[in-house]
Structures are given as C-alpha cells and as structure tokens.
mmCIF file of the N, C-alpha and C atoms, coordinates in Angstrom:
data_MODEL
# 
_entry.id   MODEL 
# 
loop_
_atom_site.group_PDB 
_atom_site.id 
_atom_site.type_symbol 
_atom_site.label_atom_id 
_atom_site.label_alt_id 
_atom_site.label_comp_id 
_atom_site.label_asym_id 
_atom_site.label_entity_id 
_atom_site.label_seq_id 
_atom_site.pdbx_PDB_ins_code 
_atom_site.Cartn_x 
_atom_site.Cartn_y 
_atom_site.Cartn_z 
_atom_site.occupancy 
_atom_site.B_iso_or_equiv 
_atom_site.pdbx_formal_charge 
_atom_site.auth_seq_id 
_atom_site.auth_comp_id 
_atom_site.auth_asym_id 
_atom_site.auth_atom_id 
_atom_site.pdbx_PDB_model_num 
ATOM 1   N N  . MET A 1 1  ? 0.813   -1.207 0.067  1.00 0.00 ? 1  MET A N  1 
ATOM 2   C CA . MET A 1 1  ? 0.148   -0.078 0.048  1.00 0.00 ? 1  MET A CA 1 
ATOM 3   C C  . MET A 1 1  ? 0.898   1.208  -0.045 1.00 0.00 ? 1  MET A C  1 
ATOM 4   N N  . PHE A 1 2  ? 1.661   1.375  1.236  1.00 0.00 ? 2  PHE A N  1 
ATOM 5   C CA . PHE A 1 2  ? 2.387   2.387  1.190  1.00 0.00 ? 2  PHE A CA 1 
ATOM 6   C C  . PHE A 1 2  ? 3.921   2.136  1.608  1.00 0.00 ? 2  PHE A C  1 
ATOM 7   N N  . ASP A 1 3  ? 4.759   2.624  0.697  1.00 0.00 ? 3  ASP A N  1 
ATOM 8   C CA . ASP A 1 3  ? 6.035   2.248  0.736  1.00 0.00 ? 3  ASP A CA 1 
ATOM 9   C C  . ASP A 1 3  ? 6.809   3.133  2.020  1.00 0.00 ? 3  ASP A C  1 
ATOM 10  N N  . ASP A 1 4  ? 7.574   2.222  3.051  1.00 0.00 ? 4  ASP A N  1 
ATOM 11  C CA . ASP A 1 4  ? 8.063   2.955  4.257  1.00 0.00 ? 4  ASP A CA 1 
ATOM 12  C C  . ASP A 1 4  ? 8.888   4.200  3.986  1.00 0.00 ? 4  ASP A C  1 
ATOM 13  N N  . ARG A 1 5  ? 9.775   3.951  2.925  1.00 0.00 ? 5  ARG A N  1 
ATOM 14  C CA . ARG A 1 5  ? 10.741  4.990  2.292  1.00 0.00 ? 5  ARG A CA 1 
ATOM 15  C C  . ARG A 1 5  ? 9.932   6.203  2.042  1.00 0.00 ? 5  ARG A C  1 
ATOM 16  N N  . ASP A 1 6  ? 8.800   6.201  1.329  1.00 0.00 ? 6  ASP A N  1 
ATOM 17  C CA . ASP A 1 6  ? 8.221   6.990  0.838  1.00 0.00 ? 6  ASP A CA 1 
ATOM 18  C C  . ASP A 1 6  ? 7.518   7.873  2.064  1.00 0.00 ? 6  ASP A C  1 
ATOM 19  N N  . ILE A 1 7  ? 6.826   7.166  3.038  1.00 0.00 ? 7  ILE A N  1 
ATOM 20  C CA . ILE A 1 7  ? 6.274   7.862  4.350  1.00 0.00 ? 7  ILE A CA 1 
ATOM 21  C C  . ILE A 1 7  ? 7.384   8.707  5.141  1.00 0.00 ? 7  ILE A C  1 
ATOM 22  N N  . VAL A 1 8  ? 8.567   7.897  5.057  1.00 0.00 ? 8  VAL A N  1 
ATOM 23  C CA . VAL A 1 8  ? 9.733   8.776  5.996  1.00 0.00 ? 8  VAL A CA 1 
ATOM 24  C C  . VAL A 1 8  ? 10.272  9.724  5.298  1.00 0.00 ? 8  VAL A C  1 
ATOM 25  N N  . GLY A 1 9  ? 10.256  9.543  3.822  1.00 0.00 ? 9  GLY A N  1 
ATOM 26  C CA . GLY A 1 9  ? 10.796  10.858 3.128  1.00 0.00 ? 9  GLY A CA 1 
ATOM 27  C C  . GLY A 1 9  ? 9.770   12.011 3.114  1.00 0.00 ? 9  GLY A C  1 
ATOM 28  N N  . ALA A 1 10 ? 8.515   11.706 3.127  1.00 0.00 ? 10 ALA A N  1 
ATOM 29  C CA . ALA A 1 10 ? 7.509   12.800 3.142  1.00 0.00 ? 10 ALA A CA 1 
ATOM 30  C C  . ALA A 1 10 ? 7.520   13.404 4.525  1.00 0.00 ? 10 ALA A C  1 
ATOM 31  N N  . ALA A 1 11 ? 7.613   12.629 5.651  1.00 0.00 ? 11 ALA A N  1 
ATOM 32  C CA . ALA A 1 11 ? 7.874   13.233 6.867  1.00 0.00 ? 11 ALA A CA 1 
ATOM 33  C C  . ALA A 1 11 ? 8.734   14.095 6.967  1.00 0.00 ? 11 ALA A C  1 
ATOM 34  N N  . GLN A 1 12 ? 9.719   13.791 6.504  1.00 0.00 ? 12 GLN A N  1 
ATOM 35  C CA . GLN A 1 12 ? 11.134  14.590 6.830  1.00 0.00 ? 12 GLN A CA 1 
ATOM 36  C C  . GLN A 1 12 ? 11.206  15.965 6.033  1.00 0.00 ? 12 GLN A C  1 
ATOM 37  N N  . LEU A 1 13 ? 10.452  15.702 4.689  1.00 0.00 ? 13 LEU A N  1 
ATOM 38  C CA . LEU A 1 13 ? 10.218  17.100 3.891  1.00 0.00 ? 13 LEU A CA 1 
ATOM 39  C C  . LEU A 1 13 ? 9.079   17.913 4.596  1.00 0.00 ? 13 LEU A C  1 
ATOM 40  N N  . LEU A 1 14 ? 8.195   17.256 5.345  1.00 0.00 ? 14 LEU A N  1 
ATOM 41  C CA . LEU A 1 14 ? 7.311   18.251 5.954  1.00 0.00 ? 14 LEU A CA 1 
ATOM 42  C C  . LEU A 1 14 ? 7.864   18.826 7.175  1.00 0.00 ? 14 LEU A C  1 
ATOM 43  N N  . ILE A 1 15 ? 8.964   18.066 7.838  1.00 0.00 ? 15 ILE A N  1 
ATOM 44  C CA . ILE A 1 15 ? 9.469   18.686 8.868  1.00 0.00 ? 15 ILE A CA 1 
ATOM 45  C C  . ILE A 1 15 ? 10.252  19.923 8.523  1.00 0.00 ? 15 ILE A C  1 
ATOM 46  N N  . VAL A 1 16 ? 11.257  19.652 7.520  1.00 0.00 ? 16 VAL A N  1 
ATOM 47  C CA . VAL A 1 16 ? 11.739  20.874 6.862  1.00 0.00 ? 16 VAL A CA 1 
ATOM 48  C C  . VAL A 1 16 ? 10.834  22.051 6.526  1.00 0.00 ? 16 VAL A C  1 
ATOM 49  N N  . ARG A 1 17 ? 10.017  21.870 5.742  1.00 0.00 ? 17 ARG A N  1 
ATOM 50  C CA . ARG A 1 17 ? 8.930   22.792 5.146  1.00 0.00 ? 17 ARG A CA 1 
ATOM 51  C C  . ARG A 1 17 ? 8.090   23.643 6.381  1.00 0.00 ? 17 ARG A C  1 
ATOM 52  N N  . HIS A 1 18 ? 7.595   22.678 7.282  1.00 0.00 ? 18 HIS A N  1 
ATOM 53  C CA . HIS A 1 18 ? 6.794   23.144 8.217  1.00 0.00 ? 18 HIS A CA 1 
ATOM 54  C C  . HIS A 1 18 ? 7.183   23.223 9.884  1.00 0.00 ? 18 HIS A C  1 
ATOM 55  N N  . GLY A 1 19 ? 8.514   22.802 9.917  1.00 0.00 ? 19 GLY A N  1 
ATOM 56  C CA . GLY A 1 19 ? 8.959   22.787 11.314 1.00 0.00 ? 19 GLY A CA 1 
ATOM 57  C C  . GLY A 1 19 ? 7.999   22.263 12.554 1.00 0.00 ? 19 GLY A C  1 
ATOM 58  N N  . ARG A 1 20 ? 7.906   22.988 13.482 1.00 0.00 ? 20 ARG A N  1 
ATOM 59  C CA . ARG A 1 20 ? 7.221   22.422 14.773 1.00 0.00 ? 20 ARG A CA 1 
ATOM 60  C C  . ARG A 1 20 ? 5.738   22.028 14.147 1.00 0.00 ? 20 ARG A C  1 
ATOM 61  N N  . ASN A 1 21 ? 5.402   22.740 13.173 1.00 0.00 ? 21 ASN A N  1 
ATOM 62  C CA . ASN A 1 21 ? 3.885   22.477 12.797 1.00 0.00 ? 21 ASN A CA 1 
ATOM 63  C C  . ASN A 1 21 ? 3.578   21.162 11.778 1.00 0.00 ? 21 ASN A C  1 
ATOM 64  N N  . ALA A 1 22 ? 4.778   20.453 11.632 1.00 0.00 ? 22 ALA A N  1 
ATOM 65  C CA . ALA A 1 22 ? 4.653   19.267 10.572 1.00 0.00 ? 22 ALA A CA 1 
ATOM 66  C C  . ALA A 1 22 ? 3.339   18.595 10.886 1.00 0.00 ? 22 ALA A C  1 
ATOM 67  N N  . SER A 1 23 ? 3.492   17.932 12.138 1.00 0.00 ? 23 SER A N  1 
ATOM 68  C CA . SER A 1 23 ? 2.384   16.999 12.315 1.00 0.00 ? 23 SER A CA 1 
ATOM 69  C C  . SER A 1 23 ? 0.922   17.524 12.442 1.00 0.00 ? 23 SER A C  1 
ATOM 70  N N  . ILE A 1 24 ? 0.957   18.695 12.711 1.00 0.00 ? 24 ILE A N  1 
ATOM 71  C CA . ILE A 1 24 ? -0.208  19.569 12.614 1.00 0.00 ? 24 ILE A CA 1 
ATOM 72  C C  . ILE A 1 24 ? -0.803  19.425 11.094 1.00 0.00 ? 24 ILE A C  1 
ATOM 73  N N  . TRP A 1 25 ? 0.194   19.757 10.404 1.00 0.00 ? 25 TRP A N  1 
ATOM 74  C CA . TRP A 1 25 ? -0.101  19.901 8.876  1.00 0.00 ? 25 TRP A CA 1 
ATOM 75  C C  . TRP A 1 25 ? -0.888  18.769 8.764  1.00 0.00 ? 25 TRP A C  1 
ATOM 76  N N  . ALA A 1 26 ? 0.202   17.702 8.597  1.00 0.00 ? 26 ALA A N  1 
ATOM 77  C CA . ALA A 1 26 ? -0.226  16.491 8.210  1.00 0.00 ? 26 ALA A CA 1 
ATOM 78  C C  . ALA A 1 26 ? -1.863  15.844 8.831  1.00 0.00 ? 26 ALA A C  1 
ATOM 79  N N  . ALA A 1 27 ? -1.909  16.203 9.915  1.00 0.00 ? 27 ALA A N  1 
ATOM 80  C CA . ALA A 1 27 ? -3.297  15.959 10.455 1.00 0.00 ? 27 ALA A CA 1 
ATOM 81  C C  . ALA A 1 27 ? -4.377  16.708 9.849  1.00 0.00 ? 27 ALA A C  1 
ATOM 82  N N  . ARG A 1 28 ? -4.163  17.884 9.321  1.00 0.00 ? 28 ARG A N  1 
ATOM 83  C CA . ARG A 1 28 ? -5.043  18.487 8.777  1.00 0.00 ? 28 ARG A CA 1 
ATOM 84  C C  . ARG A 1 28 ? -5.412  18.101 7.179  1.00 0.00 ? 28 ARG A C  1 
ATOM 85  N N  . GLN A 1 29 ? -4.215  17.391 6.586  1.00 0.00 ? 29 GLN A N  1 
ATOM 86  C CA . GLN A 1 29 ? -4.287  16.729 5.303  1.00 0.00 ? 29 GLN A CA 1 
ATOM 87  C C  . GLN A 1 29 ? -5.207  15.529 5.351  1.00 0.00 ? 29 GLN A C  1 
ATOM 88  N N  . ALA A 1 30 ? -5.002  14.871 6.570  1.00 0.00 ? 30 ALA A N  1 
ATOM 89  C CA . ALA A 1 30 ? -5.788  13.468 6.780  1.00 0.00 ? 30 ALA A CA 1 
ATOM 90  C C  . ALA A 1 30 ? -7.131  14.121 6.826  1.00 0.00 ? 30 ALA A C  1 
ATOM 91  N N  . ASP A 1 31 ? -7.468  15.057 7.779  1.00 0.00 ? 31 ASP A N  1 
ATOM 92  C CA . ASP A 1 31 ? -8.707  15.535 7.562  1.00 0.00 ? 31 ASP A CA 1 
ATOM 93  C C  . ASP A 1 31 ? -9.477  15.844 6.444  1.00 0.00 ? 31 ASP A C  1 
ATOM 94  N N  . GLU A 1 32 ? -8.736  16.540 5.703  1.00 0.00 ? 32 GLU A N  1 
ATOM 95  C CA . GLU A 1 32 ? -9.523  16.843 4.416  1.00 0.00 ? 32 GLU A CA 1 
ATOM 96  C C  . GLU A 1 32 ? -9.453  15.723 3.369  1.00 0.00 ? 32 GLU A C  1 
ATOM 97  N N  . GLU A 1 33 ? -8.664  14.615 3.575  1.00 0.00 ? 33 GLU A N  1 
ATOM 98  C CA . GLU A 1 33 ? -9.053  13.473 2.633  1.00 0.00 ? 33 GLU A CA 1 
ATOM 99  C C  . GLU A 1 33 ? -10.032 12.841 3.220  1.00 0.00 ? 33 GLU A C  1 
ATOM 100 N N  . MET A 1 34 ? -10.490 12.529 4.524  1.00 0.00 ? 34 MET A N  1 
ATOM 101 C CA . MET A 1 34 ? -11.517 12.129 5.126  1.00 0.00 ? 34 MET A CA 1 
ATOM 102 C C  . MET A 1 34 ? -12.953 12.800 4.693  1.00 0.00 ? 34 MET A C  1 
ATOM 103 N N  . ALA A 1 35 ? -12.741 14.356 4.611  1.00 0.00 ? 35 ALA A N  1 
ATOM 104 C CA . ALA A 1 35 ? -13.728 15.167 4.313  1.00 0.00 ? 35 ALA A CA 1 
ATOM 105 C C  . ALA A 1 35 ? -14.062 14.610 2.675  1.00 0.00 ? 35 ALA A C  1 
ATOM 106 N N  . ARG A 1 36 ? -13.363 14.206 1.963  1.00 0.00 ? 36 ARG A N  1 
ATOM 107 C CA . ARG A 1 36 ? -13.427 13.953 0.522  1.00 0.00 ? 36 ARG A CA 1 
ATOM 108 C C  . ARG A 1 36 ? -13.925 12.389 0.402  1.00 0.00 ? 36 ARG A C  1 
ATOM 109 N N  . GLU A 1 37 ? -13.974 11.705 1.828  1.00 0.00 ? 37 GLU A N  1 
ATOM 110 C CA . GLU A 1 37 ? -14.143 10.142 1.870  1.00 0.00 ? 37 GLU A CA 1 
ATOM 111 C C  . GLU A 1 37 ? -13.114 9.360  1.084  1.00 0.00 ? 37 GLU A C  1 
ATOM 112 N N  . ASP A 1 38 ? -11.980 9.891  1.167  1.00 0.00 ? 38 ASP A N  1 
ATOM 113 C CA . ASP A 1 38 ? -10.914 9.107  0.659  1.00 0.00 ? 38 ASP A CA 1 
ATOM 114 C C  . ASP A 1 38 ? -10.008 8.283  1.660  1.00 0.00 ? 38 ASP A C  1 
ATOM 115 N N  . ILE A 1 39 ? -10.439 7.160  2.142  1.00 0.00 ? 39 ILE A N  1 
ATOM 116 C CA . ILE A 1 39 ? -9.611  6.564  3.343  1.00 0.00 ? 39 ILE A CA 1 
ATOM 117 C C  . ILE A 1 39 ? -8.240  6.427  3.211  1.00 0.00 ? 39 ILE A C  1 
ATOM 118 N N  . VAL A 1 40 ? -8.039  5.925  1.966  1.00 0.00 ? 40 VAL A N  1 
ATOM 119 C CA . VAL A 1 40 ? -6.542  5.509  1.637  1.00 0.00 ? 40 VAL A CA 1 
ATOM 120 C C  . VAL A 1 40 ? -5.698  6.773  1.764  1.00 0.00 ? 40 VAL A C  1 
ATOM 121 N N  . GLY A 1 41 ? -6.284  7.845  1.348  1.00 0.00 ? 41 GLY A N  1 
ATOM 122 C CA . GLY A 1 41 ? -5.369  9.108  1.364  1.00 0.00 ? 41 GLY A CA 1 
ATOM 123 C C  . GLY A 1 41 ? -5.201  9.579  2.544  1.00 0.00 ? 41 GLY A C  1 
ATOM 124 N N  . ALA A 1 42 ? -6.304  9.322  3.665  1.00 0.00 ? 42 ALA A N  1 
ATOM 125 C CA . ALA A 1 42 ? -6.496  9.960  5.054  1.00 0.00 ? 42 ALA A CA 1 
ATOM 126 C C  . ALA A 1 42 ? -5.470  8.944  5.687  1.00 0.00 ? 42 ALA A C  1 
ATOM 127 N N  . GLY A 1 43 ? -5.577  7.590  5.324  1.00 0.00 ? 43 GLY A N  1 
ATOM 128 C CA . GLY A 1 43 ? -4.453  6.717  6.046  1.00 0.00 ? 43 GLY A CA 1 
ATOM 129 C C  . GLY A 1 43 ? -2.826  6.841  5.907  1.00 0.00 ? 43 GLY A C  1 
ATOM 130 N N  . MET A 1 44 ? -2.607  7.585  4.721  1.00 0.00 ? 44 MET A N  1 
ATOM 131 C CA . MET A 1 44 ? -1.371  7.837  4.228  1.00 0.00 ? 44 MET A CA 1 
ATOM 132 C C  . MET A 1 44 ? -0.888  9.120  5.014  1.00 0.00 ? 44 MET A C  1 
ATOM 133 N N  . TRP A 1 45 ? -1.676  10.079 4.985  1.00 0.00 ? 45 TRP A N  1 
ATOM 134 C CA . TRP A 1 45 ? -1.508  11.147 5.870  1.00 0.00 ? 45 TRP A CA 1 
ATOM 135 C C  . TRP A 1 45 ? -1.127  11.029 7.471  1.00 0.00 ? 45 TRP A C  1 
ATOM 136 N N  . ARG A 1 46 ? -2.044  9.972  7.963  1.00 0.00 ? 46 ARG A N  1 
ATOM 137 C CA . ARG A 1 46 ? -1.824  9.615  9.215  1.00 0.00 ? 46 ARG A CA 1 
ATOM 138 C C  . ARG A 1 46 ? -0.723  8.858  9.623  1.00 0.00 ? 46 ARG A C  1 
ATOM 139 N N  . ALA A 1 47 ? -0.324  8.060  8.694  1.00 0.00 ? 47 ALA A N  1 
ATOM 140 C CA . ALA A 1 47 ? 1.022   7.303  8.684  1.00 0.00 ? 47 ALA A CA 1 
ATOM 141 C C  . ALA A 1 47 ? 2.045   8.522  8.744  1.00 0.00 ? 47 ALA A C  1 
ATOM 142 N N  . ILE A 1 48 ? 2.044   9.548  7.834  1.00 0.00 ? 48 ILE A N  1 
ATOM 143 C CA . ILE A 1 48 ? 2.954   10.564 7.710  1.00 0.00 ? 48 ILE A CA 1 
ATOM 144 C C  . ILE A 1 48 ? 3.138   11.191 9.025  1.00 0.00 ? 48 ILE A C  1 
ATOM 145 N N  . GLY A 1 49 ? 1.994   11.664 9.636  1.00 0.00 ? 49 GLY A N  1 
ATOM 146 C CA . GLY A 1 49 ? 2.037   12.135 10.932 1.00 0.00 ? 49 GLY A CA 1 
ATOM 147 C C  . GLY A 1 49 ? 2.460   11.338 12.069 1.00 0.00 ? 49 GLY A C  1 
ATOM 148 N N  . ARG A 1 50 ? 2.196   10.184 12.120 1.00 0.00 ? 50 ARG A N  1 
ATOM 149 C CA . ARG A 1 50 ? 2.804   9.294  13.101 1.00 0.00 ? 50 ARG A CA 1 
ATOM 150 C C  . ARG A 1 50 ? 4.488   9.289  12.924 1.00 0.00 ? 50 ARG A C  1 
ATOM 151 N N  . THR A 1 51 ? 4.853   9.278  11.853 1.00 0.00 ? 51 THR A N  1 
ATOM 152 C CA . THR A 1 51 ? 6.268   8.927  11.510 1.00 0.00 ? 51 THR A CA 1 
ATOM 153 C C  . THR A 1 51 ? 6.815   10.331 11.960 1.00 0.00 ? 51 THR A C  1 
ATOM 154 N N  . ILE A 1 52 ? 6.280   11.540 11.712 1.00 0.00 ? 52 ILE A N  1 
ATOM 155 C CA . ILE A 1 52 ? 6.876   13.071 12.114 1.00 0.00 ? 52 ILE A CA 1 
ATOM 156 C C  . ILE A 1 52 ? 6.825   12.904 13.594 1.00 0.00 ? 52 ILE A C  1 
ATOM 157 N N  . GLU A 1 53 ? 6.045   12.486 14.404 1.00 0.00 ? 53 GLU A N  1 
ATOM 158 C CA . GLU A 1 53 ? 6.197   12.239 15.802 1.00 0.00 ? 53 GLU A CA 1 
ATOM 159 C C  . GLU A 1 53 ? 7.398   11.491 16.170 1.00 0.00 ? 53 GLU A C  1 
ATOM 160 N N  . GLU A 1 54 ? 7.319   10.247 15.537 1.00 0.00 ? 54 GLU A N  1 
ATOM 161 C CA . GLU A 1 54 ? 8.411   9.331  15.816 1.00 0.00 ? 54 GLU A CA 1 
ATOM 162 C C  . GLU A 1 54 ? 9.659   9.807  15.516 1.00 0.00 ? 54 GLU A C  1 
ATOM 163 N N  . LEU A 1 55 ? 10.077  10.692 14.478 1.00 0.00 ? 55 LEU A N  1 
ATOM 164 C CA . LEU A 1 55 ? 11.310  11.331 14.193 1.00 0.00 ? 55 LEU A CA 1 
ATOM 165 C C  . LEU A 1 55 ? 11.574  12.340 15.170 1.00 0.00 ? 55 LEU A C  1 
ATOM 166 N N  . ARG A 1 56 ? 10.707  13.102 15.483 1.00 0.00 ? 56 ARG A N  1 
ATOM 167 C CA . ARG A 1 56 ? 10.879  14.155 16.525 1.00 0.00 ? 56 ARG A CA 1 
ATOM 168 C C  . ARG A 1 56 ? 11.032  13.807 17.930 1.00 0.00 ? 56 ARG A C  1 
ATOM 169 N N  . ARG A 1 57 ? 10.556  12.788 18.225 1.00 0.00 ? 57 ARG A N  1 
ATOM 170 C CA . ARG A 1 57 ? 10.684  12.390 19.758 1.00 0.00 ? 57 ARG A CA 1 
ATOM 171 C C  . ARG A 1 57 ? 11.920  12.462 20.386 1.00 0.00 ? 57 ARG A C  1 
ATOM 172 N N  . GLU A 1 58 ? 12.200  12.519 21.547 1.00 0.00 ? 58 GLU A N  1 
ATOM 173 C CA . GLU A 1 58 ? 13.500  12.419 22.133 1.00 0.00 ? 58 GLU A CA 1 
ATOM 174 C C  . GLU A 1 58 ? 13.780  11.041 22.401 1.00 0.00 ? 58 GLU A C  1 
ATOM 175 N N  . ARG A 1 59 ? 14.828  10.611 22.234 1.00 0.00 ? 59 ARG A N  1 
ATOM 176 C CA . ARG A 1 59 ? 15.373  9.375  22.728 1.00 0.00 ? 59 ARG A CA 1 
ATOM 177 C C  . ARG A 1 59 ? 15.852  9.214  23.936 1.00 0.00 ? 59 ARG A C  1 
ATOM 178 N N  . ARG A 1 60 ? 15.653  8.014  24.447 1.00 0.00 ? 60 ARG A N  1 
ATOM 179 C CA . ARG A 1 60 ? 16.198  7.689  25.878 1.00 0.00 ? 60 ARG A CA 1 
ATOM 180 C C  . ARG A 1 60 ? 17.655  7.245  25.565 1.00 0.00 ? 60 ARG A C  1 
ATOM 181 N N  . ALA A 1 61 ? 18.516  7.374  26.554 1.00 0.00 ? 61 ALA A N  1 
ATOM 182 C CA . ALA A 1 61 ? 19.982  7.132  26.418 1.00 0.00 ? 61 ALA A CA 1 
ATOM 183 C C  . ALA A 1 61 ? 20.135  5.644  26.038 1.00 0.00 ? 61 ALA A C  1 
ATOM 184 N N  . ASP A 1 62 ? 19.229  5.019  26.518 1.00 0.00 ? 62 ASP A N  1 
ATOM 185 C CA . ASP A 1 62 ? 19.597  3.302  26.292 1.00 0.00 ? 62 ASP A CA 1 
ATOM 186 C C  . ASP A 1 62 ? 18.880  2.767  24.991 1.00 0.00 ? 62 ASP A C  1 
ATOM 187 N N  . GLU A 1 63 ? 18.292  3.713  24.196 1.00 0.00 ? 63 GLU A N  1 
ATOM 188 C CA . GLU A 1 63 ? 17.593  3.467  23.095 1.00 0.00 ? 63 GLU A CA 1 
ATOM 189 C C  . GLU A 1 63 ? 18.191  3.857  21.742 1.00 0.00 ? 63 GLU A C  1 
ATOM 190 N N  . SER A 1 64 ? 18.186  2.859  20.705 1.00 0.00 ? 64 SER A N  1 
ATOM 191 C CA . SER A 1 64 ? 18.998  3.319  19.482 1.00 0.00 ? 64 SER A CA 1 
ATOM 192 C C  . SER A 1 64 ? 18.010  3.818  18.478 1.00 0.00 ? 64 SER A C  1 
ATOM 193 N N  . PHE A 1 65 ? 18.464  4.707  17.775 1.00 0.00 ? 65 PHE A N  1 
ATOM 194 C CA . PHE A 1 65 ? 17.785  5.276  16.733 1.00 0.00 ? 65 PHE A CA 1 
ATOM 195 C C  . PHE A 1 65 ? 17.221  4.492  15.551 1.00 0.00 ? 65 PHE A C  1 
ATOM 196 N N  . ASN A 1 66 ? 16.177  4.616  15.273 1.00 0.00 ? 66 ASN A N  1 
ATOM 197 C CA . ASN A 1 66 ? 15.517  3.494  14.124 1.00 0.00 ? 66 ASN A CA 1 
ATOM 198 C C  . ASN A 1 66 ? 16.394  3.910  12.578 1.00 0.00 ? 66 ASN A C  1 
# 
C-alpha cells in the first residue's frame, strides 16, 4: 500500500517545510482527505503524521535510533 521509505521521506520533507507544525499540517491533510471520503489518502497522511512524531521525539539514553 504505502512504501515506508516514501512515508519517511514525506515526513522529513514536512519537518523541513513546516518545522514544529509538521504533524499538525499532516493531521489537517488527513482530515481533508476524510472529508472527501478518501480513506486511503487519509491513512497515508496519518502514517506520515505518526512518522513525524516518531522522528521528532527524544530518545532515551539506552535507546537506539531507528
């Protein structure tokens, strides 16, 4: 369905373009897709939003980076 590399690449691009608001921007896009009844598109944007949050979260000292 979605290629993980594409999701990560989109998430990284949104972080560069929208900074701290990247996950909010992705959530709005998901909402717009749902309003158009595009479940697949909404799922893609939700996956991008989750990836943004994962990329931005702080790691514990004993945790390796993905």
